[in-house]
N, C-alpha and C positions, 0 to 999 in steps of 0.2 A: 425881217427876212423870210424869206418862203423855203420851206424844204419840202421834199416829198414825204410821204409817209415812212417810206423805208430809211429816209436818213433821219426821221422823227424818231423811229424806234432805237436808232444808234444813239443819237443825241439822249434820249431818257435815260439809256444805260449808262452814259458816260455821266450824266448828272447825278445818277444813283451810285455812282463809284464802283460800277460792277467792272472787276478785273477779267473774269471767264466767263464765256458762254459755252456751254455742251451742247453739240448740235449734229445735224445731219441734213444736207441741202436736199432740196426737191423742189418741184415748177412752182408750188404756191409761194415759196419765200425767196426765190431768186433774185427779187429785188433787194431785198433785205440783206442777202448774202453778200451782193454788190456794193451795198452802201458799208459792209464790214470791211470789206476789200480795201475800201478808200481812206480807212483810217486807221490807227495802230494802238490807240487807247484801250481798246476792247480788245482782248485776243479770245479768238475762237478756237475750241478745242473739238477735231473732229472724230467724233467715235465711229463703232462700226454697226450700230443697232441703237434704234431710238431708245430701248429699254435702258441701254448703257447711258445714254445721255443724262436720262431723268437719275438714274442712281447716282452716277458722276457728280451731278448739280445736288443732290442729296448728301453724299459722302463730304464735299465741298462745304457745303453748309455746317454740317454737324462738327466738323474738324475747325471751321473757323469762326465761327457765330455769326458769317455773313449770310444774305440771302443768296440762295443757288438759284442759277438761271440757265435755261435750258431751251433751243430753239428747234422746232420739228416743222416738216411739212405738213399738208393735208391729208387726208384719209389714213392709208397706212402709217403714215407719220406718227398721226395722233395716238392710232390705236394701239402701236407698238410702245408707244410711252407711257400708256395708261397703267399697266403694273408698277413702273417707277413712281408714278403719281398719287398713286394709291398707298404704296408704300410709306411715302412721304407724309401721307393725309393721315394714317392709323399711328405715326411717330410724332406727329406735331412739329414737321419740320418746315421752317419757312422757305420757298422756293416759288418762281414767278415761271412760269411755262408759256412761252409765244409759239402759238401755231399758226401755220399757215392755213388758209381757207379759199375755197374756189370764189371767183369774182361775184360780188353782192348780187348782181342780176340772175346768177346761176345757183344761189342758193335755194334747195329744194327742187332742184331739176333734175337730180341724179347725174349730177355732171363727173366728169372723170376726175377720181380721189376725192369724192365729196364724201365726208361723213358729219354728223352733227356732232360737231364738238363739244359744244354746250352741254348738249343732252346726255350724251355717253357720260361727260366726265362728273357731270354734276353731283352725284353721290359721293366722289371721292376728292372732291376740293373744297377748300374753305370759301370759295367763291370764284365765278367764272364771269367774262365779259365777252360780248360779240362788238367788235368795233364795227358800224357800219359807214360812218362819216370821218375823215382824214382829222376834221378840227377836234373829234371827241377823243383821237389815239393818245394824244400826251397826258390828259387828265386820267384816262383809263391806265394808262401804265403807273403814273404816279399813285395813284388809288389801289393798284394789283400789289405795289412793294409796300406800301400803307397797312393794308390787311395782311399781308403774308407774314409780318414780324411784330404785329401789334398782339394783343392780348394773347390769346392760346394760340401760336403759330401755324402755319400750314399751308399748302401750296394755292397759288392764285393763278388761274388760266385767262390769257387774253387770247383771242382767236381774231385772227386778221386777214380779211379777205383780199386777195391780189389787187384787187383795184383800188383798195386803200392804200396799198403800200406804193403805187404808183402815182396816186393823184398829189396835189401841192397844197398847203395852206401855210399861215403865219405860224412859226415855231412859237412858242410860249411854254416852259414848263412851271406849272405851280410850284410855290413857295410851300404850301401846306394842303392838308387834306381836312374837311370838315363833311362829316356824314353824319346826318340826324339819327340814323337808325344803327350806329355801329360806335358804341363808346366803350370799349373795355373798361371795367374797375383796376385800377392799380392798387390803391390803398384799402387795406383791409378796415373793417367796421370797427372804431376802437372800443367798443363795449364786448363786443365778441372777442378781441384779443384780450380784454382783460379777465374774460370768463375764462381762456383758456388758459392763460398764466394759473389762475386759482385752480383748475383743475389737474395742471401737472405737478403744481406743488402739494396737492394732496394725496397723490399717487402712491401707491404702496408696489406695483408691479407694472412699471411704467416702460414702454414701448415707442421707438421713433422709426418710423416707416417711411421710406423716402423713395420717390419716382423718379421718371425722366423730367418732371418740371424743376426740379433742383439744377439740374444741367441747362435747360433753357431759359432758365431765367438769371443764369449766373449767381447761383447762390451758394455754391460750395464754400465759400470762407466762411459766411453767415451760418450756414448749418454745422459746419465744424466747430465753430465757437460755441453754439447751442449746446449739441452734445457733449461738448468738454465740460462747458459749465454746470450740467444737470448730471454729468455721471452716468446717464442713461444708456440701456443697450441701443444699437442700431441697427438696423438692415435694410435693404434695397431692393426694388425691383431688378429686372436684367436691364430696362432702359437707364436707370438710375446710378449705375455702377460709376465709380470714380465720382460722384458728388461728395462723399464722405471716403477720407482712407481707407482702402481694404487692411492695409497692414496695421491699423489701430486697434487696441485692445477693445474699444467700445463697440468695434464691428463683427457681426455675428454670421456675415456671409449673404448671399443673394438668398431670397425667401421664394415660395412659390413651388411650382409643379416638380422641379428639378433643384429647390433650394436646400440649404443645410437642415438638419434635423434640429438644432438649437434655433435658429432663426424661424423655423415653421412653428416650433412648441412655444415659443415665448411669444409669438405673435396670436397664437390661439388663446395663450392664457394669462395676457397680461389683462390690468384693469383699468387703465387710461393709455389710450392709444393717440400718438400724433401722427397723422397722414400728412405727409407734406411732397404735394405736387405728383401724387399717385393715382390709379385710378381703381383699385379694389377689383382686377379683372378676373376672369375665370382662371388663367393661369397662376394667379396670384393666392388668391383665397380659395380656388376650388368652388365648394358648394356652399354658398352663400347662408342657407339653412343651417348647415352644419357650424358655419362659422358663428354664427348668432346665438348658438346653444350656450356658451361661455358669457354673463354679461360682463361688459365693460363700457367706458365712456368712452366716445371717439371725437376728436377732434380734427377736421380735415380742411386743411389751406388748398386751394387750387384757384387759378386765374380763369377757369371755365366754370360757371354755376352748374351747366348741365351736367358735369362730371360728379357732382357733389349729392351723396343720396341716390345715386343711380341704381347702385347694387347693393348697397349695404346703408342702413338708416344710421345718419350721425347724428351727435349732441350738439356738437358745436361748428357750425358751418363758419368758414373764414373766405369770402372770393375775394381774390387781390394778387399781386404780382407775389410769387413764393419769396422773392428775394427782402420786398419791403414788407411784407407781414411777419418775416422772422426777425427783422430789424427791429420792428416795432415790439414783437415778442420778447425779445433779449432785453431791451429796453424795460418793459413790463417786469420781468423776472429780478433783473439788476437792483431794479425801484424797491421791489417787495422785501419786507423784513423776514418773511417766511422762506424758508430753505425745503429742499428736498428731505422726505424722513430717511435719514443715515442709516438706520438702524433696519427698516423694512427694505433698502434698497441693498445692503449687504446680505440679506437673505434672499433675495430675489436673483441677486448675482452667483450665489451658491446654487441655487437651483439650476441655472444658466449652464454653471460650470459642469454640473452632473449631466446635462443632455449635452454639453460639449464632448463629455469624455466617450461617447458613442463612438467618436472619430468617423464620421458617416461618410467622408469622401475618401476613405482609404481603399486600396486597390494592390493587387498583386505585383510587387516590385520584383519579383524575382523572376518572373515570365522570359523566355528565349525569344517569346515574338514582342514585338514593340506595342506598348500601350499607349494608347492616343493622351491619357493624363499626363505622362512621362514628356511625352512631345512638348505638350504646352507648358509644363515645369520647368523645361530645360529653355523654352524659348523665353521664360520670364528671366530666367539666370542668366542669358546671353544678351538679351535686350537691358538688363537691369531694371524691368519693369518700367520702361521708359518710351516705348514703342507706341505708336498709335496702331490699334488693331482692328482690323475689319474680320466680319463673317457674314455667313450667310443666315441658314437656319437648319435646325436639326442637331444631332449630337455633337458636331464638332463645336457649334455654338456653346451649346453648354458646358461642355469640358473647358472650353476657353473662359467662359464667364465664371466657372468654378475655380480654375488653377491659375488663371492669369490675375493677380492681385493689381487692380487699377488704384492708383492713389491720388490720378487728377482728374478732373473732367475733361471731357471730348477726346478722349484717348481709347473710347471703346465704341465701336461704329457698328451697328448692325440691325438688322431688320425684325424689331420686336413686335410690332403689333399684327402686321400681316405677315410676316413671316415667310420672305421672299428667297427662294432659290435663285443663285444667279447673282445676287448682292453685294457679295465680298470684293468680288474683283473691280468691276466700277466704282463702286463707293472708296476702293483703296487710291485709285486713280484721283480721284475730287479731292481726297486727302491731301495726296501728294502734290497737287496743285497749290492747295492752300496753304501747307507747309512744307515748302520745296528741301528744306535741310533737315526734316524731322525723318525719322526710322520709321518706315510703315509696313506692316506684315499685314497679309491678308491668311488667317487661317478658314480653311476651305475643306469640302469634302468632295471626293472624284465626281459626286453625280451633280451637287451644285456648280462646281466649277465647269461642268459643260453647258450649263444654261447660258455662260455670256464669254466664253473662252476666247470669241474673235477680239475681244478688247485686249487680247494679246499684241496685236498688230496697233492698236492705239498707242500701248506702252511702248512699243519698237518707235514709232513716230516720234513720240514726245520725250524719249530717253528717260522713264521714269524708272527707278531704282527699286521697285517693289518686290518684296520677299515673300513668295506664296508657298504657305506651310501645308501642304494636301494631307490630310489624316485617311487615308486609303483603305478602306476595308470592303471593297468590292460589292458592296451593298448599299441601299439609300437606308442610311442607318438606323435614323429613328423610325421610319416606316417598320423596318424588321424588326426594332425592338418593340412596338406594339403589337406587331402580328405574334411575336413570340409571347408574349403575355397574354394578349386578349383573343386571339383567333388562332389558336392551337397550332402555333409554329407552321401554318401556312404562309411560306414567303409567296405570296402573291404577288408577280411582277415587281419584287423588290430586291432583285438580283440581278447586276451589271454582268452580263456574262461577254460583252463584246466591247471590251475597254481598251483607249489605245493606250500606246507606249508615251506616257505623258511626258518623259524627259526628250525622247525625240519630238513630239508632238511640239513643246516650247522650243527646242533647239531651230527647229523650222522657221518659227518666226523670227529667230535673231536674239533668242535669250539662252540662258544657261540653265540647264536640266540636269537634275541628281535623282538617283533612285536609292532608298535606303532601307536595307531589309533586317538589320540588326539593333537591339538596344544599345549595343556599344559604341555605334556609329553617330548615335542621334547628335551628340553634344556637338561634335567635331563638323559634323555637316552644318550645323546652325551657325558654329562660329565661322567656318568659311565661307557661308553666305553671306552673312552679315559683314564680313572683310571687304566685299565686292562693292564698294559704295557707288558705283555707277551702272552696276547692272542689276535688270531684274534676274531674280534665280528661284526658280520652281523647285521643291524639294518633295518629293513623293515619296512619302512615309507609307510602308506596307504595313499596315496596323492588326491587330487581333479582331477578327471577324466577327468573334462572340462577344466583343465587350458591349457592356450596356451602361446608360447613364443612371447613377444612384445619386441621392435617394429619389424617389420617383412618387407621386402622388396619382393614381389612376384618375382617367376621366369621369366627373362626377362625385368624386369621393371629397371629404373635408381636407384642410391644410393640414391637419394632424394624423392623416391616415398615410402614412409614408410605407413604401415598400424600400428597405434596406438591402443592401447586397448580402448581409449575413443571414438576410432570413429565408435564402432561395438554396 
């Protein structure tokens, strides 16, 4: 059966079980849009900006454990999507980006709406492919999906010239993919697993450090079993929240630049560290030299060998799928006659309790001005901790991570590695499409929200009942915080002195807008919003302008060199 390239693209998506494509039409992809029109299996979601398409596909993937798909045209369509592609790349999110390209004969001729999509995206994709022959199109798309979701996941871009979408050939979708140069390791080395088990059992001050790899490999159940079996303290990166229940007594909270005092101190002073699907990046351990001053044995489990010993030298590297390695580790620990040193563990927990007594997340609960932390706490109470929560980057992101207790994976969706303003709303759209009956809340700031607010139009078109919680402090909050601490209170270009009336703006798009200025009205506003099951509700909380995120590790300092609120 002969099909056009455009029809082949759509058939490939059907073969891969794709439900939604997030996109925006343009000249180079019109044949594909025509082919989408002629079928009803793959649904297209029209966004209002290509960045929104990439973020929505990203949010869809994070909330569903499926591969997100977006479709954009050539030239500015590609360049507008780059921020979303880089966001997915930094957080290892499986996505396939289909980009239109000028006809093959015009490539390199400065044609209308031509950019080198492969060249531009090469540093921020796992792989990319320019298809110059319609016969290579189906294998290329098959390969793209395989690469995107295997090993360490990531975005893969397929660039398709317009004449390729118009040309015809016989359609055959490959059953499998074999690539000599790409064979990710799934199973951890048995000898290394055995070594790791021995080290764990010998530990006097153990610590389990988890990251986004736990979420990506669906290892939350196995991780929880491991922590409970050992009775060890556990901490998580921003990306790993929900991989272990935040309400469990073994959980010390998030660690890192804005992590809890107890998590950071335990991380610094442990003698055996089990790192599971985490990267030891700059926001987690701060200065590697400072981190290395305390001798400790490190076990590092990661599917990506390039992440191991990248910033911190490790003693027992284990390359493989986080889930499979933890399962093997559990078997080794259960088979061993040895048990962790109960006496040493008790003394270690006593030390951790002393650190906990600092109560590092406390804030002024008597304030007459709304405190952002209070809003997030109330959000947690009203949603009973059961919402899918998205955010962007900045203070609102950190307060949500600190005060919303995520007990399940794939409930916390935010831009971790790239730190992208504007991510929250389109990501919430993707999460809502992936989970139509779920409660989805987007915690945003007034600066972040204005980056992609046009997606309110998309929310109206598809009747997405997202609840937007805006912590409005009339500043670019995190920029202002750093300027206060390290730039002599010179608030250079961080003050937002021309803000719209958000409630009116939201209402002009056909949604419900609220403005809340008193702490006493916070809970009632949230309850009212979440009762409106079929409407998008935007709540503009006017919060304390001077509130900062604590604890805080200054840039270049070590993980235990924290500034606490009480020290100021």
